[in-house]
C-alpha positions, 0 to 999 in steps of 0.5 A, spaced: 852 522 819 849 519 813 844 524 810 842 518 805 834 518 804 831 512 808 824 509 807 820 507 813 817 501 809 824 498 808 826 497 815 822 491 816 823 483 816 825 481 809 826 474 810 831 469 814 835 466 808 842 468 809 845 464 804 851 468 800 850 474 805 857 474 807 858 482 806 856 486 813 856 494 813 858 497 820 856 504 820 856 508 827 850 512 829 851 519 829 858 517 831 862 524 833 856 526 837 855 519 840 863 519 842 861 526 846 855 523 849 859 517 851 865 521 855 860 526 858 854 522 860 850 528 862 849 530 855 845 523 854 838 525 851 840 532 849 841 535 842 848 535 841 851 538 835 858 538 833 861 544 830 862 551 833 863 558 830 859 562 826 863 560 819 863 553 821 858 547 818 855 542 822 859 535 822 854 531 826 848 531 830 845 527 835 838 524 834 835 528 839 837 534 835 835 532 828 827 533 829 829 540 830 831 540 822 839 540 824 843 536 819 850 535 817 854 540 812 849 545 815 851 552 817 852 552 824 849 559 824 843 556 822 843 550 826 843 555 832 837 558 830 833 552 829 835 549 835 837 554 840 837 549 846 842 545 842 849 543 846 854 545 841 861 542 841 868 543 837 870 537 833 875 533 836 878 528 831 884 525 835 879 523 840 874 520 834 879 517 831 882 514 837 875 511 838 874 508 831 881 504 832 879 501 838 872 499 836 874 496 829 881 493 832 878 490 839 871 488 836 871 487 828 878 485 827 876 479 832 871 476 827 875 477 821 881 480 818 877 481 811 875 488 813 875 495 808 875 501 812 871 506 809 872 512 814 872 513 821 865 511 822 864 505 817 867 499 814 865 493 810 867 486 813 867 479 809 865 474 814 865 468 809 871 465 812 868 466 819 862 462 818 866 456 820 866 459 827 860 463 827 853 460 826 851 466 821 852 473 819 846 475 823 849 472 829 856 476 828 852 482 827 848 481 833 855 480 837 858 486 834 852 491 836 852 488 843 859 488 844 860 495 842 854 498 846 857 494 852 864 496 851 864 503 849 857 506 850 856 507 843 851 504 838 852 502 830 847 499 825 849 493 821 847 491 814 847 484 811 847 482 804 851 479 798 854 485 796 857 492 798 851 496 795 846 493 798 849 492 805 850 499 805 843 501 803 841 496 809 845 499 814 842 506 812 835 504 813 836 500 819 838 506 823 839 508 828 841 502 832 838 497 828 840 491 823 837 489 817 838 483 813 836 483 805 836 476 802 839 475 795 832 473 792 830 480 795 835 485 793 832 487 787 826 488 790 829 492 796 833 497 791 827 498 787 823 501 792 828 506 793 829 514 791 835 515 786 838 519 791 838 513 796 843 509 791 850 511 794 854 515 788 847 518 785 848 525 787 844 532 785 847 532 779 846 525 776 839 525 779 838 531 775 841 528 769 837 522 770 830 526 771 831 529 765 830 523 761 824 521 765 827 517 771 825 519 778 826 512 782 830 506 782 825 502 779 824 507 773 832 506 772 831 498 772 827 499 766 833 501 762 838 497 758 845 498 759 846 501 752 840 506 753 843 508 760 850 509 756 846 514 751 844 518 758 850 519 762 856 518 756 860 514 761 861 506 760 863 505 767 857 509 770 852 506 765 854 499 767 854 501 775 847 504 774 845 498 770 847 493 776 845 497 782 838 498 779 838 490 779 841 490 786 848 488 784 855 490 785 861 487 782 866 491 787 870 486 792 872 488 799 879 492 799 883 490 804 889 495 804 886 501 800 892 505 798 891 513 799 887 516 794 888 523 795 892 528 799 889 535 800 888 541 804 883 547 805 881 552 809 875 557 811 876 564 811 873 568 817 869 572 812 867 571 805 872 574 800 871 577 793 878 579 793 883 574 789 889 576 793 887 572 800 884 566 796 891 566 792 895 566 799 891 561 801 892 556 795 899 557 796 899 555 803 895 549 801 900 547 796 905 548 801 902 543 806 900 538 800 907 538 798 910 537 804 905 531 806 906 528 799 913 528 801 912 525 808 908 519 805 913 518 799 908 519 794 908 523 787 901 526 784 899 527 777 892 531 778 891 537 782 884 540 784 882 546 786 876 547 790 872 553 792 866 554 796 862 560 795 857 564 800 851 560 798 855 554 800 855 551 793 862 549 791 865 548 785 872 544 783 876 544 777 882 539 776 888 538 771 892 532 770 900 533 769 905 529 765 910 528 770 908 527 777 910 532 782 911 533 790 913 540 790 909 546 791 913 550 786 909 545 781 903 545 785 901 552 786 902 555 779 897 550 777 892 551 782 893 559 781 891 557 773 885 553 775 883 558 780 883 564 775 880 559 770 874 558 775 873 565 776 874 567 769 880 571 770 885 567 764 887 574 762 892 575 769 896 569 768 903 571 771 905 574 778 906 581 775 899 582 774 897 582 782 896 589 782 890 588 777 888 582 781 887 587 787 883 592 784 878 587 780 873 583 785 871 576 784 865 575 780 862 571 787 864 571 794 868 565 796 867 562 803 873 556 803 878 554 798 883 548 798 888 544 794 888 537 793 892 532 789 890 525 786 893 520 781 898 518 787 904 513 786 910 511 790 916 516 789 921 510 789 917 506 783 915 512 779 920 514 773 921 521 773 924 524 766 927 530 768 929 536 763 934 542 764 928 546 766 928 542 773 935 545 774 933 552 772 927 552 776 929 548 782 930 553 788 936 554 793 938 547 792 940 548 785 942 555 785 949 554 784 948 550 777 944 555 774 950 558 771 953 552 767 955 546 771 951 541 768 954 535 771 953 537 778 946 539 776 945 532 774 948 529 780 944 534 784 937 532 781 939 524 781 940 525 789 933 529 789 929 523 785 933 517 788 936 512 783 931 513 777 933 513 770 934 521 769 935 524 762 937 531 761 935 534 755 940 539 752 
């Protein structure tokens, strides 16, 4: 469910020159809610809202629910007040993923294999090679929309452009159940009529920073050089991206086989808490889940991130990158704990023996959700691990017998754990 700003003025005929416009962005309309309507036709025309429980947030809402002010990420309790006649249903991710696979495999993949799946309800397609068989990109887009609706009783919106940025913005402004072609020579004009938040990647924080420099629209952004933007945002990569985006340009290519970018786990408390102990218990549980998932995918992680959502639904993250990648909760949890305490201004309580102090010291803000994620992922079999004697001393039950001096057995055990990598033991 897209929450990006849309302009009614943008949903118009921009011309019919499709030269170079080989990038399609397919975005399913209100996907979760639409899936529920497709399997329960009696819900058609009614305000369907995906999300239940007073502590949950709205995952999706049908277009019939939106005039009441219901949007994704809104607390379900507020959605119930805004739309008391709404039909609230639980999230069924297994079903949504199943439908997503069918749509993209049975329909989109019949056009081309040059597909980048971004999420369960959207993907990019490079249809250039398919034009030998199809008349035009717009003909492909029309066939996809018609076929998806006929086979699955679902609708999708399609943006057609020469790059990913404009294709995505076009599909957003084509919603619902629309198609929008932006010719190459109109792309700068198209993007420069938009508010800043319409550009993917410009969130509240970056918008506020740009506003402080007097930039309140993409058109205003386009009046600045890349050097000037660098002075504003202090990141060369971001300055370059903004400079291109303001001119309707995007250098990103279709990523056919995107590697796993992060693995994480998070939970919402049944009640907001201002005590550190339940948060730490949850962070430990999440660390266990993340570590298990890393090992099952044969991955190692270099960056650990803690996410906290507060009682006002604002959130904060803090991350730490470590020198040696890991896949164990024994490494992840202490870092997560340290990050949490730093976020809460509790750096003075570093070790487990200070738990009694944690129990009596309330948190400065009540916490609604907490989680742990890992990134900077690499394949375990191709990542060199430089182990030290500490690995033997800190390994749990598996290495307990080596703690008292049999170094050779310790080295063998660690080699078995980390595979055939080169291992150096510092004595």
